[in-house]
C-alpha positions as CSV (number, residue, x, y, z in Angstrom):
1,M,106.8,-50.5,-37.1
2,A,108.7,-50.1,-40.4
3,A,112.5,-50.1,-40.4
4,P,114.0,-46.6,-39.9
5,P,114.9,-44.8,-43.2
6,S,118.5,-44.9,-44.2
7,R,120.5,-42.0,-42.7
8,S,120.7,-40.3,-46.1
9,R,116.9,-40.3,-46.3
10,R,116.2,-39.2,-42.8
11,P,114.0,-36.0,-42.9
12,A,114.6,-32.7,-41.3
13,L,112.0,-31.3,-39.0
14,V,111.0,-27.7,-40.0
15,I,109.0,-25.8,-37.4
16,F,107.5,-22.3,-38.1
17,L,107.2,-20.4,-34.9
18,G,106.1,-16.7,-35.0
19,G,103.5,-14.3,-36.2
20,L,101.6,-14.2,-32.9
21,R,102.5,-11.0,-31.0
22,G,100.6,-8.0,-29.8
23,S,98.0,-8.0,-27.0
24,P,98.5,-9.8,-23.7
25,V,96.2,-12.6,-24.7
26,E,98.1,-13.1,-27.9
27,E,101.4,-13.1,-26.0
28,M,99.9,-15.7,-23.6
29,V,99.1,-18.1,-26.5
30,A,102.5,-17.3,-28.2
31,G,104.3,-18.4,-25.0
32,A,102.4,-21.7,-25.0
33,R,103.2,-22.3,-28.7
34,A,106.9,-21.7,-28.1
35,A,107.0,-24.1,-25.1
36,A,105.1,-26.7,-27.2
37,A,107.5,-26.3,-30.1
38,L,110.5,-26.9,-27.9
39,D,108.9,-30.0,-26.5
40,S,108.2,-31.2,-30.1
41,I,111.9,-30.6,-31.0
42,Q,113.1,-32.6,-28.1
43,A,110.7,-35.4,-28.9
44,A,111.7,-35.5,-32.6
45,I,115.4,-35.5,-31.7
46,G,114.8,-38.2,-29.1
47,S,113.2,-40.4,-31.7
48,G,116.5,-40.8,-33.5
49,R,114.8,-40.5,-36.9
50,Y,115.7,-36.9,-37.9
51,E,118.8,-35.4,-39.4
52,G,118.2,-32.2,-37.6
53,V,115.7,-29.4,-36.9
54,V,115.3,-26.0,-38.6
55,L,113.4,-23.5,-36.4
56,V,112.0,-20.7,-38.5
57,T,111.1,-17.7,-36.4
58,D,110.2,-14.0,-36.8
59,G,112.9,-13.2,-34.3
60,L,110.5,-11.2,-32.0
61,A,111.0,-13.4,-29.0
62,E,114.1,-14.6,-27.1
63,L,114.6,-18.3,-27.5
64,P,116.0,-20.4,-24.6
65,A,119.0,-22.6,-25.1
66,L,118.2,-25.1,-27.9
67,P,119.2,-28.7,-28.1
68,D,122.1,-29.7,-30.4
69,G,121.1,-30.2,-34.0
70,V,118.7,-27.2,-34.1
71,T,119.3,-24.4,-36.6
72,V,117.5,-21.1,-36.2
73,D,116.4,-19.4,-39.4
74,V,115.1,-15.8,-38.8
75,D,112.7,-14.0,-41.1
76,E,114.1,-11.1,-43.0
77,G,111.2,-9.6,-44.9
78,P,107.5,-9.8,-45.7
79,F,106.1,-13.2,-44.9
80,H,104.4,-15.6,-47.2
81,F,104.1,-19.1,-46.0
82,G,104.7,-21.1,-49.2
83,S,107.5,-18.8,-50.4
84,R,109.2,-18.9,-47.0
85,L,109.0,-22.7,-46.8
86,A,110.6,-23.0,-50.3
87,E,113.3,-20.6,-49.3
88,V,114.1,-22.6,-46.1
89,V,114.3,-25.8,-48.2
90,R,116.7,-24.2,-50.7
91,R,118.8,-22.5,-48.1
92,H,119.4,-25.6,-46.0
93,G,119.6,-28.0,-48.9
94,L,116.8,-30.2,-47.5
95,E,115.8,-33.3,-49.4
96,S,113.1,-34.7,-47.1
97,V,111.0,-32.5,-44.8
98,V,108.6,-32.9,-41.9
99,Y,106.8,-29.5,-41.5
100,L,105.1,-28.7,-38.3
101,G,103.4,-25.4,-37.3
102,G,104.7,-24.1,-34.0
103,G,102.4,-25.2,-31.2
104,S,100.6,-27.7,-33.5
105,L,100.0,-31.2,-32.2
106,P,101.6,-30.7,-28.8
107,L,100.8,-34.2,-27.6
108,L,103.0,-35.9,-30.2
109,G,105.8,-37.9,-28.5
110,A,109.0,-39.4,-29.7
111,E,107.2,-42.6,-31.0
112,D,104.8,-40.5,-32.9
113,F,107.5,-38.5,-34.6
114,A,109.3,-41.8,-35.4
115,R,106.1,-43.1,-37.1
116,V,105.9,-40.0,-39.2
117,A,109.5,-40.3,-40.4
118,D,109.0,-44.0,-41.1
119,G,105.9,-43.3,-43.1
120,M,108.0,-41.4,-45.6
121,S,109.8,-44.6,-46.7
122,E,107.5,-44.9,-49.7
123,D,108.3,-42.7,-52.7
124,G,105.7,-40.2,-53.9
125,V,103.9,-39.9,-50.6
126,V,102.8,-37.0,-48.4
127,V,102.1,-37.8,-44.8
128,T,99.8,-35.5,-42.9
129,N,97.4,-35.3,-40.0
130,N,94.7,-33.7,-42.1
131,Q,94.7,-33.5,-45.9
132,F,92.2,-30.6,-46.0
133,S,93.6,-28.5,-43.1
134,S,97.1,-29.7,-42.4
135,D,99.3,-28.9,-39.4
136,L,101.9,-31.5,-40.0
137,V,103.1,-32.4,-43.5
138,A,105.9,-34.8,-44.4
139,F,107.1,-34.7,-48.0
140,P,110.0,-35.0,-50.4
141,A,111.4,-31.5,-50.8
142,Q,111.6,-31.6,-54.6
143,A,107.8,-31.9,-54.8
144,L,107.5,-28.4,-53.4
145,S,108.7,-26.9,-56.7
146,R,105.7,-28.4,-58.5
147,T,103.2,-26.5,-56.4
148,Q,102.0,-22.9,-56.4
149,P,103.3,-21.7,-53.0
150,P,100.3,-21.9,-50.6
151,D,99.3,-18.9,-48.5
152,S,99.1,-21.0,-45.3
153,D,100.1,-24.4,-43.9
154,N,96.5,-25.5,-43.9
155,R,96.7,-25.9,-47.7
156,L,100.2,-27.5,-47.9
157,A,99.2,-31.2,-47.9
158,R,96.4,-30.6,-50.4
159,A,98.7,-28.6,-52.7
160,L,101.3,-31.4,-52.7
161,S,98.6,-33.9,-53.5
162,E,96.6,-32.0,-56.1
163,E,99.4,-30.1,-57.8
164,A,102.5,-32.2,-57.2
165,G,100.7,-35.6,-57.6
166,L,101.8,-37.1,-54.3
167,S,99.5,-39.7,-52.7
168,V,98.2,-38.9,-49.3
169,K,99.0,-41.1,-46.2
170,A,96.8,-39.7,-43.4
171,L,97.8,-40.3,-39.8
172,A,95.3,-42.0,-37.6
173,R,92.8,-39.5,-36.2
174,T,93.6,-39.4,-32.5
175,V,93.7,-36.7,-29.8
176,A,97.4,-36.3,-30.4
177,T,97.0,-35.8,-34.2
178,Q,94.0,-33.5,-33.9
179,L,94.7,-31.2,-31.0
180,D,96.4,-27.8,-31.7
181,I,97.2,-24.7,-29.8
182,D,95.0,-22.3,-31.8
183,G,93.9,-20.1,-28.9
184,P,93.2,-19.8,-25.2
185,T,90.5,-22.6,-25.3
186,D,93.2,-25.1,-26.2
187,L,95.3,-23.9,-23.3
188,A,92.3,-24.4,-21.0
189,V,91.9,-28.0,-22.3
190,L,95.6,-28.8,-21.8
191,A,95.7,-27.2,-18.4
192,L,92.7,-29.1,-17.2
193,T,93.8,-32.5,-18.6
194,G,97.4,-32.1,-17.6
195,E,98.5,-33.2,-21.1
196,G,101.6,-32.0,-23.0
197,G,105.3,-32.0,-22.8
198,P,107.3,-30.8,-19.7
199,R,107.9,-27.2,-21.0
200,L,104.3,-26.7,-21.9
201,R,103.0,-28.1,-18.6
202,Q,105.4,-25.8,-16.7
203,Y,104.2,-22.8,-18.7
204,L,100.5,-23.6,-18.3
205,A,101.0,-23.8,-14.5
206,T,101.9,-20.1,-14.5
207,L,98.6,-19.1,-16.1
208,E,95.4,-18.2,-14.3
209,L,92.8,-19.7,-16.5
210,D,89.1,-19.9,-15.6
211,L,88.2,-23.6,-16.0
212,G,84.7,-23.4,-14.5
213,R,82.8,-23.9,-17.7
214,Y,84.9,-26.8,-18.7
215,L,84.4,-28.5,-15.3
216,R,80.7,-28.2,-15.8
217,V,80.9,-29.9,-19.2
218,L,83.0,-32.9,-18.1
219,P,80.4,-34.9,-16.2
220,L,77.9,-34.5,-19.1
221,L,80.2,-36.4,-21.4
222,T,79.9,-39.6,-19.3
223,D,76.2,-39.2,-18.5
224,R,73.8,-41.3,-20.6
225,G,70.9,-38.9,-19.7
226,A,72.7,-35.8,-20.9
227,Q,72.9,-34.2,-24.3
228,I,75.4,-31.7,-25.7
229,T,75.3,-29.5,-28.9
230,V,78.4,-29.2,-31.0
231,A,78.6,-26.7,-33.9
232,G,81.3,-25.8,-36.3
233,R,84.0,-27.4,-38.5
234,V,83.4,-30.9,-37.1
235,G,84.9,-33.7,-39.2
236,S,83.4,-37.1,-39.7
237,H,86.1,-38.7,-37.6
238,V,85.0,-36.5,-34.6
239,W,81.4,-37.6,-35.1
240,Q,82.4,-41.2,-35.2
241,Y,84.5,-40.7,-32.1
242,L,81.7,-39.0,-30.2
243,E,79.3,-41.7,-31.2
244,G,81.5,-44.4,-29.8
245,E,83.3,-42.8,-26.9
246,T,80.8,-40.5,-25.2
247,A,77.9,-41.7,-23.1
248,C,75.8,-38.6,-23.7
249,R,73.7,-37.9,-26.8
250,V,75.3,-35.4,-29.2
251,R,73.4,-32.9,-31.4
252,L,75.8,-32.0,-34.2
253,F,75.9,-29.1,-36.7
254,A,78.9,-29.7,-38.9
255,E,79.5,-26.6,-41.1
256,E,82.2,-25.1,-43.3
257,R,85.0,-27.6,-43.0
258,G,88.0,-26.4,-44.9
259,M,86.7,-22.8,-45.2
260,E,90.2,-21.4,-44.5
261,A,92.1,-23.7,-46.8
262,D,89.6,-23.3,-49.6
263,G,89.5,-19.5,-49.3
264,R,85.8,-19.4,-48.7
265,A,86.2,-17.4,-45.5
266,A,88.5,-14.9,-47.1
267,R,86.1,-14.5,-50.0
268,G,83.1,-14.0,-47.8
269,E,81.4,-17.1,-49.0
270,A,81.1,-19.1,-45.7
271,R,77.6,-19.7,-44.6
272,S,76.2,-21.3,-41.4
273,L,72.7,-22.6,-40.5
274,L,73.4,-21.4,-36.9
275,G,74.4,-18.1,-38.3
276,F,71.1,-17.7,-40.2
277,F,69.3,-18.5,-37.0
278,L,71.3,-15.8,-35.1
279,E,70.4,-13.3,-37.8
280,Q,66.7,-13.9,-37.2
281,V,66.5,-14.1,-33.4
282,G,69.8,-12.6,-32.0
283,P,72.3,-14.0,-29.5
284,Q,70.1,-14.1,-26.4
285,R,67.3,-16.1,-28.0
286,T,69.8,-18.3,-29.8
287,F,71.4,-19.5,-26.5
288,G,68.0,-19.9,-25.0
289,A,67.1,-22.3,-27.8
290,L,70.4,-24.1,-27.4
291,A,69.6,-24.6,-23.7
292,E,66.4,-26.3,-24.8
293,L,68.3,-28.5,-27.2
294,G,70.9,-29.8,-24.7
295,D,72.7,-29.4,-21.4
296,A,75.9,-27.8,-22.9
297,A,77.0,-26.2,-26.2
298,I,80.5,-26.3,-27.7
299,I,80.8,-23.8,-30.6
300,D,83.4,-23.0,-33.2
301,T,82.9,-19.3,-33.3
302,R,85.1,-18.8,-36.4
303,V,82.4,-20.2,-38.6
304,L,79.9,-17.6,-37.2
305,L,82.4,-14.8,-37.6
306,A,82.9,-15.8,-41.3
307,H,79.2,-16.0,-41.8
308,F,78.6,-12.5,-40.5
309,R,81.9,-11.3,-42.1
310,A,82.7,-9.8,-38.7
311,E,86.0,-7.9,-38.5
312,A,87.1,-9.4,-35.3
313,D,90.9,-9.5,-34.9
314,R,92.8,-12.2,-33.2
315,S,92.9,-10.4,-29.9
316,D,89.1,-10.1,-29.9
317,R,88.7,-13.8,-30.8
318,F,91.0,-14.9,-28.0
319,L,89.2,-12.6,-25.5
320,S,85.9,-14.2,-26.6
321,D,87.4,-17.7,-26.1
322,L,88.2,-16.7,-22.5
323,G,84.7,-15.3,-21.9
324,R,86.0,-11.8,-21.3
325,W,83.2,-10.2,-23.3
326,E,83.6,-6.7,-21.8
327,E,87.0,-6.4,-23.5
328,V,85.9,-7.5,-27.0
329,R,85.7,-4.6,-29.3
330,E,83.9,-6.1,-32.3
331,R,80.2,-5.7,-31.6
332,F,78.8,-8.9,-32.9
333,L,81.4,-11.0,-31.1
334,R,81.0,-9.1,-27.9
335,D,77.2,-9.6,-27.9
336,L,77.6,-13.3,-28.8
337,T,80.2,-13.9,-26.0
338,R,78.1,-12.1,-23.4
339,A,75.0,-14.2,-24.3
340,A,77.1,-17.4,-24.1
341,L,78.4,-16.5,-20.7
342,E,74.9,-15.6,-19.5
343,A,73.3,-18.7,-20.9
344,S,71.7,-21.2,-18.4
345,I,73.9,-24.0,-19.7
346,P,77.7,-24.1,-19.9
347,V,78.9,-22.9,-23.3
348,L,82.5,-23.3,-24.6
349,L,83.6,-21.0,-27.4
350,G,86.7,-21.5,-29.5
351,G,88.1,-22.4,-32.9
352,H,88.5,-25.6,-34.9
353,S,90.7,-27.4,-32.4
354,L,88.0,-27.1,-29.7
355,V,85.5,-29.1,-31.8
356,S,88.1,-31.6,-32.8
357,G,91.1,-32.7,-30.7
358,G,90.0,-30.5,-27.8
359,L,86.7,-32.1,-27.4
360,M,88.2,-35.6,-27.8
361,A,90.8,-34.7,-25.0
362,L,88.0,-33.4,-22.7
363,N,86.1,-36.6,-23.2
364,E,89.0,-38.9,-22.4
365,F,89.8,-36.8,-19.3
366,A,86.2,-37.0,-18.2
367,W,86.3,-40.8,-18.3
368,R,89.6,-40.8,-16.4
369,E,88.1,-38.6,-13.7
370,R,85.0,-40.8,-13.5
371,E,87.1,-43.9,-13.0
372,R,89.3,-42.1,-10.4
373,D,86.2,-41.0,-8.5
374,S,84.8,-44.5,-8.5
375,D,87.9,-46.1,-7.1
């Protein structure tokens, strides 16, 4: 490992935590993100590589006692991600920043945070977990002034690279650098695998999550005679991982990577092969076909929602992830979710993290369970 940066060059950890309030399912995910953010703060401080932590929040939730070295910065007006980040950097006089979305990468530990800080020892470098859809971004603060403030953190690393001229240093693609808390599916994966920091594990233990579909998928991942279908924003690193680390065969439909960061989803330009099939035959026949193609299906529904330009709000998306189709108000998503739950094979629905770090975490847990059962 590289030598620690000098004290004057140690970065500050900036965590944005907020913007997820409303329905009970949104509150449930918000609670998990808050717990994970506090675990991340503790891990970063414990690494000894950070000058301090700035926790940026919308002020809508009561925060527990925070460790020494944490400054809380409360939103005071309309929110725009890039403008808010620039304001925080100016207000606190930050020279070197490690940005992390609240609830992102909840499996990162102290050693991981140390590696991120150490990776900033080179000048002109941005360190990130994903150049095209970033959740963690480490960068020299002055570079931010050379970018057009991005609307979301997904575009931050790309903006610093393309507009500020920083070279990208990508973290190794592991479960820890790819798993986020984007929705209830990620909570189910974390609850099943027992992963995460102490606050997050304690919080998950209070939830009543239906893990039945996940338990049906697990043995398939270690079965050479099984086949699963994965569809959505699947990166090449996930494909390589699945090829090398699963025993089953994988049928993969990789579509619309970066649709949020590039703005294609917002502009109504996202298109999906699975979506075109759905248009022709409907949800019931689609899942009937998927049952002929494999023993389970794992689907990033956000791509399908973008394809159909469905006006499903976050509450509806989360309810769909949980399989509670009766409560989903948007018609297309309700019908899709019902058909998925009634399919003859287990179907997992979720967002990008499900077909990335979530799937990797499920596979690693499946192998651990197999080894435990064989002892």
